[in-house]
C-alpha positions, 0 to 999 in steps of 0.5 A: 392299567394302573388305577388312578390315585387321588388324595384328599388332604388338609394343610395347616397354614402359617397363620394357623388356618386349615386348607383342604384340597385334593390332588393326584400327587401330595408331595408335588402339591404341597411344594406348589402351595409353598412356592405360591403356585397353589390355591389362592387361599394359601398364597401369603399364608405359607409356609404350609404343612401337610397335616392329613391326607387320605388316598381315594380310589379316583378323582371323584372320590377324592373330590367328594371326600374333600367336600366332606372335610371342608364341612367339618368344624375346626375342632372336628378337623383338629380331632381328625388330624390328631387321631391320624397322626397317632396311627403308626405307619406299617 
């Protein structure tokens, strides 16, 4: 049986604010946010841009990490995003 995939992610809204969430499908979730079918917070703040995500082992871990990310200050989120975007993909 294939393990459950789950992701914690951060979006940058058109108004410059950040939204943090979790999902099992990052691409589909971003599309939902941009279609106005995502979280209430992102409605009216689109389009949104995926600026950070982490794969976690399961939903519980993704939710736990989402909570940790939400507690970060804006500056800490910006630093995390900046460091993540500088990492080359394999």
